[in-house]
C-alpha positions as CSV (number, residue, x, y, z in Angstrom):
1,M,-160.4,68.0,42.7
2,T,-160.7,71.7,43.6
3,T,-160.8,74.2,40.8
4,E,-157.4,75.8,40.3
5,S,-157.7,79.6,40.9
6,L,-155.3,82.4,41.5
7,T,-155.4,83.5,45.2
8,L,-155.0,87.2,45.9
9,K,-154.5,88.8,49.2
10,A,-157.3,90.9,50.7
11,L,-156.4,94.2,52.4
12,P,-156.5,94.5,56.2
13,G,-160.1,94.3,57.3
14,N,-162.3,94.8,60.4
15,R,-163.3,91.9,62.6
16,T,-166.1,93.6,64.5
17,V,-168.9,93.2,62.0
18,L,-169.3,89.7,60.7
19,G,-170.5,89.0,57.2
20,A,-170.0,91.1,54.0
21,T,-170.2,94.8,54.7
22,V,-170.2,97.4,52.0
23,K,-168.0,100.3,52.9
24,D,-165.3,102.7,51.5
25,G,-165.5,101.6,47.9
26,G,-165.4,97.9,48.6
27,V,-166.5,95.1,50.9
28,N,-165.2,94.0,54.3
29,F,-165.5,90.2,54.8
30,A,-165.4,88.7,58.2
31,V,-166.2,85.1,59.3
32,A,-165.6,83.2,62.5
33,S,-163.6,80.0,62.8
34,T,-161.4,79.1,65.7
35,V,-160.0,76.0,64.1
36,A,-159.1,77.2,60.6
37,T,-155.5,77.7,59.6
38,S,-156.5,80.0,56.7
39,V,-159.7,81.2,55.0
40,E,-160.3,82.4,51.5
41,V,-163.3,84.4,50.3
42,C,-164.2,83.3,46.8
43,L,-165.8,85.8,44.3
44,F,-167.9,84.5,41.4
45,D,-168.6,86.4,38.2
46,A,-171.8,85.9,36.1
47,D,-170.1,83.0,34.2
48,G,-169.2,81.2,37.4
49,H,-165.5,82.0,37.3
50,E,-163.9,82.1,40.7
51,T,-161.4,84.5,42.2
52,R,-160.1,83.9,45.6
53,Y,-158.8,86.3,48.2
54,D,-156.9,85.2,51.3
55,L,-158.3,86.7,54.5
56,A,-154.9,86.9,56.2
57,D,-156.0,88.8,59.3
58,Y,-157.1,86.8,62.3
59,D,-158.3,88.3,65.5
60,A,-160.3,86.8,68.4
61,G,-161.6,83.9,66.4
62,V,-162.5,86.0,63.3
63,W,-160.9,85.9,59.8
64,H,-161.3,89.2,58.0
65,G,-160.1,91.3,55.0
66,F,-161.2,94.1,52.8
67,V,-161.6,93.7,49.0
68,P,-161.8,97.0,47.1
69,G,-164.0,97.5,44.1
70,I,-166.7,95.0,45.1
71,Q,-170.3,96.1,44.6
72,P,-173.6,95.0,46.1
73,G,-174.9,91.9,44.3
74,Q,-171.5,90.2,44.2
75,A,-171.7,86.4,44.6
76,Y,-169.3,84.8,47.0
77,G,-168.5,82.0,49.4
78,Y,-165.7,80.8,51.7
79,R,-163.1,78.0,51.6
80,V,-161.7,77.0,54.9
81,H,-158.3,75.4,55.3
82,G,-157.6,73.5,58.5
83,P,-157.6,70.1,60.1
84,F,-159.9,67.3,59.0
85,E,-160.0,64.9,62.0
86,P,-163.5,63.7,62.5
87,A,-162.6,61.7,65.6
88,Q,-161.7,65.1,67.2
89,G,-164.8,66.8,65.7
90,L,-162.7,68.7,63.1
91,R,-164.1,68.8,59.5
92,C,-162.4,71.6,57.6
93,N,-162.0,71.0,53.9
94,P,-161.1,73.7,51.4
95,N,-162.6,71.7,48.6
96,K,-166.1,72.7,49.9
97,L,-167.5,76.1,49.0
98,L,-169.3,77.4,52.1
99,I,-172.2,79.8,52.5
100,D,-171.5,82.8,54.7
101,P,-173.4,82.3,58.0
102,Y,-174.1,86.1,57.9
103,A,-175.2,86.3,54.2
104,R,-178.1,88.7,53.8
105,A,-179.2,87.0,50.7
106,I,-178.5,83.7,49.0
107,V,-178.9,82.8,45.3
108,G,-179.0,79.4,43.6
109,S,-180.0,76.0,44.9
110,V,-178.3,72.9,46.2
111,T,-177.7,70.1,43.6
112,F,-177.4,66.9,45.6
113,D,-174.2,65.3,44.5
114,Q,-171.6,63.2,46.2
115,A,-169.3,66.3,46.1
116,L,-171.4,67.9,48.9
117,A,-170.0,65.4,51.5
118,G,-167.0,66.7,53.4
119,H,-165.6,63.2,53.8
120,D,-164.3,60.7,51.3
121,P,-167.2,58.4,50.3
122,D,-165.0,55.4,50.7
123,D,-163.2,56.4,53.9
124,P,-165.1,58.9,56.2
125,T,-161.9,59.5,58.2
126,K,-160.4,61.3,55.1
127,P,-161.5,64.5,53.4
128,S,-163.3,64.5,50.1
129,Q,-161.2,65.8,47.2
130,A,-164.3,66.8,45.1
131,D,-165.0,70.5,44.6
132,S,-168.6,71.3,45.8
133,A,-168.7,74.8,44.2
134,P,-170.8,73.7,41.1
135,F,-173.4,72.2,43.4
136,V,-174.0,74.9,46.1
137,P,-175.7,78.3,46.4
138,R,-173.8,81.5,46.5
139,S,-173.9,84.2,49.2
140,L,-174.7,87.7,48.0
141,V,-173.3,91.1,49.1
142,I,-176.2,93.2,50.1
143,D,-176.4,96.9,51.0
144,G,-179.8,97.6,52.5
145,S,-179.1,101.0,53.8
146,G,-181.0,102.9,51.2
147,Y,-184.4,101.3,51.8
148,D,-187.2,103.8,52.6
149,W,-189.3,102.5,55.6
150,E,-191.6,105.5,55.4
151,G,-191.7,105.8,59.1
152,D,-192.6,102.2,59.7
153,T,-191.7,100.6,63.1
154,Q,-192.9,97.7,65.2
155,L,-196.5,97.9,66.3
156,G,-195.9,97.0,70.0
157,R,-199.4,95.6,70.6
158,R,-200.0,94.1,74.0
159,S,-200.2,90.4,74.0
160,V,-203.5,90.5,75.8
161,N,-205.0,92.3,72.7
162,S,-203.4,89.9,70.2
163,V,-204.7,87.0,68.1
164,I,-202.0,85.2,66.2
165,Y,-202.7,83.6,62.8
166,E,-200.2,80.9,61.8
167,A,-199.6,80.9,58.0
168,H,-197.2,79.9,55.3
169,V,-196.3,82.7,52.8
170,K,-196.7,80.4,49.8
171,G,-199.6,78.3,51.1
172,F,-201.8,81.3,52.0
173,T,-201.2,83.2,48.7
174,M,-200.6,80.6,46.1
175,R,-204.3,80.1,45.1
176,H,-205.8,83.3,46.3
177,P,-208.2,84.4,43.5
178,D,-207.7,88.1,44.2
179,I,-203.9,88.1,44.3
180,P,-202.3,88.5,40.8
181,A,-200.8,85.3,39.4
182,E,-197.3,86.8,39.3
183,L,-197.5,87.5,43.0
184,Q,-199.0,84.3,44.2
185,G,-196.8,82.3,46.5
186,T,-194.6,85.3,47.4
187,Y,-193.9,88.0,50.0
188,A,-195.4,90.5,47.5
189,G,-198.6,88.3,47.5
190,L,-198.9,88.5,51.2
191,A,-198.4,92.3,51.0
192,H,-201.2,92.6,48.5
193,Q,-204.3,94.4,49.7
194,A,-206.4,91.2,49.1
195,A,-204.3,89.4,51.7
196,T,-204.0,92.2,54.3
197,S,-207.7,93.1,54.1
198,Y,-208.6,89.5,54.6
199,L,-206.6,89.3,57.8
200,T,-207.9,92.6,59.2
201,D,-211.5,91.7,58.3
202,L,-211.1,88.3,60.0
203,G,-210.0,90.0,63.2
204,V,-206.5,88.6,63.8
205,T,-203.7,91.0,64.8
206,A,-200.5,89.1,64.0
207,V,-199.3,86.6,61.4
208,E,-196.9,83.9,62.6
209,L,-195.1,82.9,59.4
210,L,-193.6,79.5,58.9
211,P,-189.8,79.8,58.4
212,V,-188.8,82.4,55.9
213,H,-185.0,82.1,56.5
214,E,-183.2,80.6,53.5
215,S,-183.6,76.9,53.6
216,V,-182.8,73.9,51.4
217,P,-184.6,70.5,51.1
218,E,-183.2,67.3,52.3
219,G,-181.6,65.0,49.7
220,F,-184.0,62.1,50.4
221,L,-187.0,64.4,49.6
222,V,-185.5,65.6,46.3
223,A,-185.0,61.9,45.4
224,R,-188.7,61.3,45.8
225,G,-189.7,64.4,43.8
226,L,-190.6,66.3,46.9
227,T,-189.2,69.3,48.8
228,N,-189.2,70.7,52.3
229,Y,-192.2,72.9,52.0
230,W,-192.4,74.1,55.6
231,G,-188.8,75.3,55.6
232,Y,-187.6,73.9,58.9
233,N,-184.2,73.2,57.3
234,T,-182.3,76.5,57.5
235,V,-179.0,77.3,55.9
236,G,-179.1,81.1,56.1
237,F,-180.2,82.8,59.3
238,F,-180.1,86.4,57.9
239,A,-181.4,85.7,54.4
240,P,-185.1,85.8,53.3
241,H,-186.0,82.6,51.4
242,Q,-185.5,83.4,47.7
243,G,-188.2,81.0,46.7
244,Y,-190.9,83.4,48.1
245,S,-189.7,86.4,46.1
246,A,-191.7,87.6,43.1
247,A,-188.8,89.8,42.2
248,V,-186.4,86.9,42.0
249,R,-188.9,84.8,40.1
250,A,-189.3,87.6,37.6
251,G,-185.5,87.9,37.1
252,Q,-185.4,91.4,38.6
253,G,-182.1,90.8,40.4
254,P,-180.8,88.0,42.6
255,D,-181.3,90.0,45.8
256,G,-184.8,91.2,45.3
257,Q,-186.1,89.1,48.2
258,V,-184.7,91.5,50.7
259,D,-186.6,94.6,49.7
260,E,-189.6,92.5,48.9
261,F,-189.7,91.1,52.4
262,K,-189.4,94.6,53.8
263,D,-192.3,95.8,51.6
264,M,-194.4,92.9,53.0
265,V,-193.7,93.8,56.6
266,K,-194.5,97.5,55.9
267,A,-197.8,96.6,54.2
268,L,-198.8,94.3,57.1
269,H,-197.9,96.9,59.6
270,R,-200.0,99.5,57.7
271,A,-202.9,97.1,58.0
272,G,-202.3,96.8,61.8
273,I,-200.9,93.3,61.5
274,E,-197.7,92.3,63.4
275,V,-195.2,89.9,61.9
276,I,-193.8,87.1,64.0
277,L,-191.3,84.7,62.4
278,D,-191.0,81.0,63.1
279,V,-187.2,80.7,63.5
280,V,-185.2,77.5,63.5
281,Y,-182.0,78.1,65.5
282,N,-182.0,74.6,67.0
283,H,-180.5,72.8,64.0
284,T,-179.4,73.4,60.4
285,A,-179.8,71.9,56.9
286,E,-176.5,70.0,57.2
287,A,-178.2,67.0,58.9
288,G,-176.0,64.4,60.5
289,W,-172.2,63.9,60.2
290,D,-172.8,62.3,56.8
291,G,-175.0,65.1,55.5
292,P,-174.0,67.9,53.0
293,T,-171.2,70.3,54.0
294,L,-172.8,73.6,53.1
295,C,-171.7,76.1,55.8
296,F,-171.3,75.6,59.5
297,R,-169.7,72.1,59.5
298,G,-166.9,73.2,57.2
299,L,-166.2,76.5,59.1
300,D,-165.9,75.1,62.6
301,N,-167.8,71.9,63.3
302,G,-167.5,71.9,67.1
303,M,-168.3,75.6,67.4
304,Y,-171.7,75.4,65.7
305,Y,-172.8,71.8,66.7
306,R,-173.1,69.8,69.8
307,L,-170.8,66.8,69.5
308,D,-171.5,63.4,70.9
309,P,-169.5,63.3,74.2
310,S,-168.7,59.6,73.5
311,D,-167.8,60.0,69.8
312,A,-166.9,63.5,68.5
313,S,-167.3,62.4,64.9
314,K,-171.1,62.3,65.6
315,Y,-173.6,64.8,66.9
316,Y,-175.6,65.0,70.1
317,D,-179.0,65.3,68.6
318,T,-182.0,66.7,70.5
319,T,-183.9,67.8,67.4
320,G,-184.4,64.6,65.5
321,T,-182.8,66.1,62.4
322,G,-179.3,64.7,62.8
323,N,-177.7,67.8,64.5
324,S,-178.3,70.3,67.2
325,V,-176.9,73.8,67.3
326,N,-174.4,74.4,70.1
327,A,-176.1,77.4,71.8
328,S,-173.6,77.3,74.6
329,N,-170.7,78.4,72.4
330,P,-170.1,82.2,72.5
331,Y,-169.6,82.5,68.7
332,T,-172.8,80.6,67.9
333,L,-174.7,82.6,70.5
334,R,-173.4,85.7,68.8
335,L,-174.7,84.4,65.5
336,I,-178.2,83.8,66.9
337,M,-178.3,87.1,68.7
338,D,-177.0,89.1,65.7
339,S,-179.6,87.3,63.5
340,L,-182.5,88.1,65.9
341,R,-181.4,91.8,66.2
342,Y,-181.0,92.0,62.4
343,W,-184.6,90.9,61.8
344,M,-185.8,93.4,64.4
345,T,-183.8,96.4,63.4
346,E,-183.3,95.9,59.7
347,M,-186.4,94.0,58.7
348,H,-188.8,95.4,61.4
349,V,-190.4,92.1,62.4
350,D,-192.3,92.2,65.7
351,G,-191.3,88.9,67.3
352,F,-190.3,85.3,67.0
353,R,-191.6,81.8,67.6
354,F,-188.6,79.5,68.4
355,D,-188.8,76.0,67.0
356,L,-187.8,73.3,69.5
357,A,-186.7,76.0,71.9
358,A,-185.7,73.7,74.6
359,T,-182.5,72.8,72.6
360,L,-181.4,76.5,72.9
361,G,-181.6,76.3,76.6
362,R,-179.1,73.4,76.9
363,E,-175.6,74.1,78.2
364,E,-172.5,71.9,78.2
365,D,-174.2,69.2,80.4
366,N,-177.0,69.0,77.8
367,R,-179.7,69.7,80.4
368,F,-182.4,72.3,79.9
369,D,-181.8,75.4,82.0
370,Q,-184.1,78.5,82.0
371,Y,-181.0,80.5,83.2
372,S,-178.8,79.3,80.3
373,S,-176.6,81.8,78.4
374,F,-179.1,82.1,75.6
375,F,-182.0,83.1,77.8
376,E,-179.7,85.4,79.8
377,L,-178.6,87.2,76.7
378,I,-182.1,87.6,75.5
379,A,-183.2,89.0,78.8
380,Q,-180.4,91.6,78.8
381,D,-180.8,92.8,75.2
382,P,-182.6,96.2,74.8
383,V,-183.7,95.4,71.2
384,L,-185.0,91.9,71.8
385,G,-186.6,93.0,75.0
386,Q,-189.2,94.6,72.8
387,A,-190.0,91.5,70.8
388,K,-192.7,88.9,71.3
389,L,-190.8,85.8,72.3
390,I,-192.7,82.5,71.9
391,A,-191.3,79.1,72.6
392,E,-192.1,75.7,71.3
393,P,-191.2,74.4,74.8
394,W,-189.9,71.0,74.0
395,D,-187.4,69.1,71.9
396,V,-186.9,65.4,71.4
397,G,-185.2,62.3,72.9
398,Q,-184.3,63.6,76.4
399,S,-185.7,63.0,79.8
400,D,-186.3,66.8,80.1
401,S,-187.5,67.4,76.6
402,Y,-190.9,68.6,77.6
403,D,-190.3,71.9,79.3
404,L,-193.8,73.5,79.3
405,G,-194.1,76.2,82.0
406,Q,-190.4,76.3,82.6
407,F,-189.3,79.2,80.3
408,P,-188.2,82.6,81.6
409,A,-190.9,85.1,82.6
410,Q,-190.8,87.3,79.5
411,W,-191.4,84.3,77.3
412,Q,-194.7,82.9,76.0
413,E,-195.2,79.2,75.3
414,W,-197.1,77.0,72.9
415,N,-199.4,75.2,75.4
416,G,-199.3,71.6,74.4
417,R,-201.4,70.6,77.4
418,Y,-204.2,73.0,76.3
419,R,-204.1,71.4,72.8
420,D,-204.2,67.8,74.1
421,F,-206.9,68.4,76.7
422,M,-209.3,70.4,74.5
423,R,-209.1,67.8,71.8
424,D,-210.0,65.1,74.2
425,F,-212.7,67.1,75.9
426,W,-214.5,67.8,72.7
427,R,-214.5,64.2,71.6
428,S,-216.2,63.4,74.9
429,K,-213.3,61.5,76.5
430,N,-213.6,61.0,80.3
431,T,-211.5,63.9,81.1
432,G,-213.8,65.7,83.5
433,V,-214.1,69.5,83.8
434,A,-211.4,70.4,86.3
435,E,-208.7,70.6,83.7
436,F,-211.1,72.4,81.3
437,A,-211.5,75.1,83.9
438,T,-207.7,75.4,84.4
439,R,-206.9,75.6,80.7
440,F,-209.8,77.9,79.9
441,A,-208.8,80.3,82.6
442,G,-205.2,80.6,81.4
443,S,-203.3,77.6,82.8
444,S,-202.5,79.1,86.2
445,D,-201.0,75.7,87.2
446,L,-198.2,76.3,84.7
447,Y,-197.6,80.0,85.0
448,A,-199.1,81.7,88.1
449,S,-196.5,80.5,90.5
450,E,-193.8,82.3,88.6
451,R,-196.0,85.5,88.6
452,R,-196.5,85.2,84.8
453,R,-199.7,86.3,83.1
454,P,-202.3,84.3,81.3
455,T,-200.8,85.4,78.0
456,A,-197.8,83.3,78.8
457,S,-200.0,80.5,77.5
458,V,-200.3,80.5,73.7
459,N,-203.5,78.5,73.4
460,L,-203.8,76.3,70.4
461,I,-205.8,73.3,69.1
462,T,-204.2,72.8,65.7
463,V,-201.0,74.1,64.1
464,H,-199.1,73.4,61.0
465,D,-197.6,70.3,62.5
466,G,-200.6,67.8,62.6
467,F,-204.1,67.7,61.4
468,T,-205.9,70.9,60.3
469,L,-209.1,71.4,62.4
470,R,-211.3,70.1,59.5
471,D,-209.2,67.0,59.4
472,L,-209.2,66.7,63.2
473,V,-213.0,66.1,63.0
474,S,-212.8,64.0,59.8
475,Y,-210.1,61.4,60.4
476,D,-209.3,59.0,63.1
477,D,-206.0,58.1,61.5
478,K,-203.3,59.9,59.5
479,H,-203.1,59.5,55.8
480,N,-199.6,60.5,54.8
481,E,-199.1,58.1,51.9
482,A,-198.2,61.1,49.6
483,N,-195.1,61.7,51.7
484,G,-193.5,58.5,50.4
485,E,-192.8,56.8,53.7
486,D,-195.7,54.2,53.7
487,N,-197.6,56.3,56.2
488,R,-194.9,55.8,58.9
489,D,-194.1,59.5,59.3
490,G,-196.2,61.9,61.4
491,T,-197.6,61.3,64.8
492,S,-200.2,58.7,65.6
493,D,-201.3,60.6,68.7
494,N,-203.8,62.8,67.0
495,R,-206.6,62.8,69.6
496,S,-209.0,63.1,66.7
497,W,-212.5,61.8,66.0
498,N,-214.0,61.4,62.5
499,C,-217.6,61.7,63.7
500,G,-218.6,58.4,62.2
501,A,-216.8,58.1,58.8
502,E,-213.2,58.3,57.8
503,G,-212.6,61.2,55.5
504,V,-214.9,62.7,53.0
505,T,-218.5,61.5,53.2
506,A,-221.9,62.4,51.7
507,D,-223.6,61.7,55.0
508,A,-225.4,65.0,55.9
509,T,-225.7,64.1,59.6
510,I,-221.9,63.4,60.0
511,N,-221.0,66.6,58.1
512,A,-223.3,68.7,60.3
513,L,-221.7,67.1,63.4
514,R,-218.2,67.9,62.0
515,E,-219.2,71.5,61.4
516,R,-220.5,71.8,65.0
517,Q,-217.3,70.2,66.4
518,Q,-215.2,72.8,64.6
519,R,-217.3,75.7,65.9
520,A,-217.2,74.4,69.4
521,M,-213.4,74.1,69.5
522,L,-212.9,77.4,67.8
523,S,-215.2,79.1,70.3
524,T,-213.3,77.5,73.2
525,L,-209.9,78.6,71.7
526,L,-210.9,82.1,70.9
527,L,-212.6,82.9,74.2
528,S,-210.1,81.3,76.6
529,F,-207.8,83.5,78.7
530,G,-204.4,83.7,77.2
531,L,-203.0,84.3,73.7
532,P,-205.0,82.5,71.0
533,L,-203.2,81.0,68.0
534,L,-205.4,80.2,65.1
535,L,-204.0,77.9,62.4
536,G,-204.5,79.7,59.1
537,G,-207.2,78.1,57.1
538,D,-209.1,76.6,60.0
539,E,-211.5,79.5,59.7
540,I,-212.5,78.3,56.2
541,G,-212.4,74.6,56.8
542,R,-209.1,73.9,55.1
543,T,-208.3,70.2,54.7
544,Q,-205.1,68.3,53.9
545,N,-207.0,65.1,53.2
546,G,-205.9,63.5,56.4
547,N,-202.2,64.3,56.0
548,N,-200.9,65.3,59.4
549,N,-197.3,65.9,58.3
550,A,-197.5,67.9,55.1
551,Y,-194.0,69.3,55.5
552,C,-193.0,68.0,52.1
553,Q,-196.2,68.8,50.1
554,D,-195.6,72.0,48.2
555,N,-198.8,71.5,46.3
556,E,-202.6,71.5,46.6
557,I,-202.4,69.3,49.7
558,A,-201.0,72.1,51.7
559,W,-202.0,75.2,49.9
560,F,-205.2,77.0,50.8
561,D,-208.1,76.1,48.6
562,W,-209.9,79.4,48.6
563,A,-212.5,78.1,46.1
564,A,-213.7,75.5,48.7
565,A,-213.8,77.9,51.6
566,D,-216.5,77.3,54.2
567,N,-218.0,80.8,54.3
568,D,-220.4,80.1,57.1
569,L,-217.5,78.9,59.3
570,H,-215.5,82.0,58.3
571,G,-218.4,84.3,59.3
572,Y,-218.7,82.5,62.7
573,V,-215.0,82.9,63.5
574,K,-215.3,86.6,62.7
575,R,-218.2,86.9,65.1
576,V,-216.2,85.1,67.9
577,L,-213.2,87.3,67.3
578,T,-215.4,90.4,67.3
579,L,-216.8,89.3,70.7
580,R,-213.3,88.8,72.1
581,R,-212.1,92.2,70.8
582,E,-215.1,94.2,72.0
583,H,-215.2,92.7,75.5
584,P,-212.2,93.0,77.8
585,V,-213.7,90.3,80.1
586,F,-212.3,87.7,77.7
587,R,-208.8,89.4,77.7
588,R,-207.9,89.5,81.4
589,R,-204.4,90.5,82.1
590,R,-204.1,88.5,85.3
591,F,-205.2,85.2,86.7
592,L,-208.6,85.5,88.3
593,T,-209.0,84.2,91.8
594,G,-212.3,82.5,91.2
595,A,-215.1,82.4,93.7
596,A,-213.2,84.1,96.4
597,A,-213.4,87.4,94.4
598,A,-216.5,86.5,92.4
599,E,-214.7,87.4,89.2
600,L,-215.0,83.9,87.9
601,G,-217.5,81.2,88.7
602,W,-218.0,77.6,87.7
603,Y,-221.5,76.2,87.9
604,N,-223.2,72.8,87.1
605,C,-226.3,72.5,85.0
606,T,-228.6,73.0,88.0
607,G,-227.2,76.5,88.6
608,A,-225.3,75.5,91.7
609,P,-221.5,75.9,92.1
610,V,-219.5,72.8,90.9
611,T,-219.0,70.5,93.9
612,E,-215.8,68.8,94.9
613,E,-217.2,65.5,93.8
614,Q,-218.1,67.0,90.4
615,W,-214.7,68.5,90.0
616,A,-213.3,65.0,90.5
617,D,-215.8,63.2,88.3
618,P,-214.1,62.2,84.9
619,T,-217.5,61.5,83.4
620,M,-218.7,65.1,83.8
621,H,-218.7,66.8,80.4
622,A,-220.6,70.1,81.0
623,I,-220.0,73.3,82.9
624,A,-221.1,76.9,83.0
625,V,-218.5,79.6,83.2
626,Y,-219.5,82.9,84.7
627,L,-217.4,86.0,83.9
628,D,-218.0,89.1,86.0
629,G,-217.4,92.2,83.9
630,A,-217.4,94.7,86.8
631,D,-215.5,93.0,89.7
632,A,-211.9,94.2,89.9
633,P,-211.5,95.0,86.2
634,D,-208.2,95.6,84.5
635,D,-207.2,99.1,83.6
636,A,-206.9,100.6,80.1
637,D,-203.7,102.2,79.1
638,D,-205.1,105.6,80.3
639,G,-206.0,104.1,83.7
640,T,-209.8,103.8,83.0
641,P,-211.3,100.7,84.4
642,L,-212.2,98.2,81.7
643,L,-215.8,97.6,82.9
644,D,-217.7,95.1,80.9
645,D,-221.0,93.1,80.7
646,D,-221.3,89.8,82.5
647,F,-221.1,86.6,80.5
648,L,-222.2,83.1,81.1
649,I,-220.7,80.4,78.8
650,L,-222.5,77.1,78.7
651,V,-220.2,74.3,77.7
652,N,-221.8,71.0,76.8
653,A,-219.6,68.2,75.5
654,Y,-222.3,65.6,76.0
655,W,-223.8,63.8,73.0
656,D,-227.3,64.9,74.2
657,E,-228.8,68.3,74.9
658,L,-228.7,69.5,78.4
659,P,-230.8,72.1,80.2
660,F,-228.8,74.6,82.3
661,T,-230.4,76.7,85.0
662,I,-229.1,80.3,85.0
663,P,-227.4,80.7,88.3
664,P,-228.1,83.6,90.7
665,V,-224.7,85.2,90.3
666,R,-225.8,88.6,91.5
667,E,-228.2,89.6,94.3
668,T,-230.4,91.4,91.7
669,P,-231.8,89.1,89.0
670,Q,-230.3,89.6,85.6
671,T,-231.6,89.5,82.0
672,W,-229.5,87.4,79.6
673,F,-229.2,87.5,75.9
674,V,-227.6,84.9,73.6
675,E,-224.5,86.2,71.8
676,L,-223.2,83.0,70.2
677,D,-224.3,79.4,69.9
678,S,-221.8,77.0,68.2
679,Y,-224.6,74.5,67.6
680,D,-226.4,77.0,65.4
681,S,-224.0,79.4,63.8
682,A,-226.8,81.8,62.8
683,V,-228.4,81.9,66.3
684,S,-231.9,82.0,65.0
685,A,-234.1,85.0,66.1
686,A,-236.8,82.5,66.9
687,R,-234.8,81.3,70.0
688,T,-236.7,82.0,73.2
689,F,-234.5,84.8,74.6
690,P,-234.1,86.9,76.7
691,K,-233.8,84.7,79.8
692,H,-233.6,85.6,83.5
693,T,-232.0,84.3,86.6
694,G,-233.4,80.9,87.4
695,D,-234.7,80.2,83.9
696,Q,-233.6,77.2,82.0
697,V,-231.5,77.3,78.8
698,V,-231.1,74.3,76.7
699,A,-227.5,73.7,75.6
700,R,-227.6,71.4,72.6
701,P,-225.2,68.5,72.1
702,R,-221.5,69.3,71.8
703,S,-221.9,73.0,71.9
704,V,-220.7,76.3,73.4
705,Q,-223.4,78.9,74.1
706,V,-222.5,82.4,75.2
707,L,-225.0,84.5,77.1
708,R,-224.5,88.2,78.0
709,A,-226.1,90.3,80.7
710,P,-225.7,94.0,79.9
711,R,-223.9,95.9,82.7
712,S,-226.8,98.3,82.9
713,E,-229.0,95.4,83.8
714,S,-226.5,94.0,86.4
């Protein structure tokens, strides 16, 4: 039964600002529900005693009221009275304490108990009578107006000059030897000089953080002794995850995560690092109809979720999680937009990567539409117009779930075709070189027709979801036994190659091959046109021991093992990133027109242009890429032409060495010097360089070799 509590009446409030707003000696509470018959805000003292206030004012779908005398740090929640008619999609139940969708901070955790269910366990058509308050987190009143940003603002770096590093706040910092133990695993740890200097020294320009919104684990994981480590199970779209706060861990107040997150952003900005958040607006932690009622379901089920057109008691699921957020509803759209603007204006982040973004583009007919209300609102918003907007351009289970290349022009997209092809190419599958050329040059087939730039393509080979790069070259099959699902979870489409042995081996030949494979793929990724995304840890050979779905492994499987870092690989990645940064020819802002303008040339190993027959040959595994640094260069911000040296990139995915003849790309013979060779990360000084037009250069097996002709010699 619900806890008996005296209900007081709140004073008249203001509906215009949703959430809990500190003002005039108290707090204004406002929450949206178009189906409720009444709403109570419930205040909790330090002993857990509950006092309820009736929010009697209702205007335009919002219940609101003012409670005087309330201070920042006050814990609260909502109880919503209204119809419980699952067949009609209605699931109000005042016995369930609900988190404020606009809570700026959340304290406490979920205890999985039968009381979390909104329905009666014996009859799902009836409401549960059990009070959930003892088992759910509390929302916190926050006043962030006094924070000193010290002049900080978004960095506004051009995408063409960006390199993104995908990282997990806890995973990156948890075992870093130079981060103090009390800060490891936290926002403060990522703000530490040891972390920021590592990122700047490596040469990346932005961190893309796995979800930092407040999240809770799934009940089935807790039952196995696991948790949702990645955080793709959001319950608070305005609240920084409390589990990553050193201040909260140290007992320095329940809302310390807010200022600590701001400190982290400020520190990263000072180091020249942009902050991009991986955000999960496509679903919530409430799972399917039989999942826990924590927030949205109990407020207004049909407002926040897509209901199954054939059975409104169920959800229309395009995310594989049990529910899909109803981004066609104006109140839900407002929630998403308000959240995004909050993280930009109040938390100073630089951009967002949208998980399963195709779901957000679905309207009432459930079809993906690049002109949907969500995309239109983003396009019109003056704040979000300054953000980096990156889509994971797919969702699940629909005929139109794979929407790569179909997002609006201001968006960038994780390029799954780049990932899949480059993995196949470097394991010497019969893919040919035609698609290699297309992907390397920015995927014009996906983006040029809409007059988008190469940076619309976020190039990637590995990300959090799947094998790390080290595991990609060490395992043919996934090894997810630690997840407790008998290795059934995680994709089997890894496009990996273990180089001759499954997993760890003492075979020096296999290990050397694995090292070369990693360097070849990293060279390709970081020199391709577009926006490179580097999975954090790939630069030091991080392994998850073959686990390609480590979402529930908050332990050594998923944390960086800095003590085992491959320092040679790290040094090589730094050199490739330095080459990219110092030479604008690798950072072209537009698609090149190939041989017609002589900016970009494709040659076979004889030094002749690739023929039509060779373009069509799936057994061709080698190509030379010529980049002209002086022909029609881009302009710098001050209008100065970005003239550069010429480069010749020898790509050999054959299993044997291959002699390349340096092509006559200019009328005057050129002198070429080696800059990088993925086969030999040190590029021994004993190599026979310089070379000249018409000379032969041996490209060793499965390697990328970069030659440079200084412009003064051109």
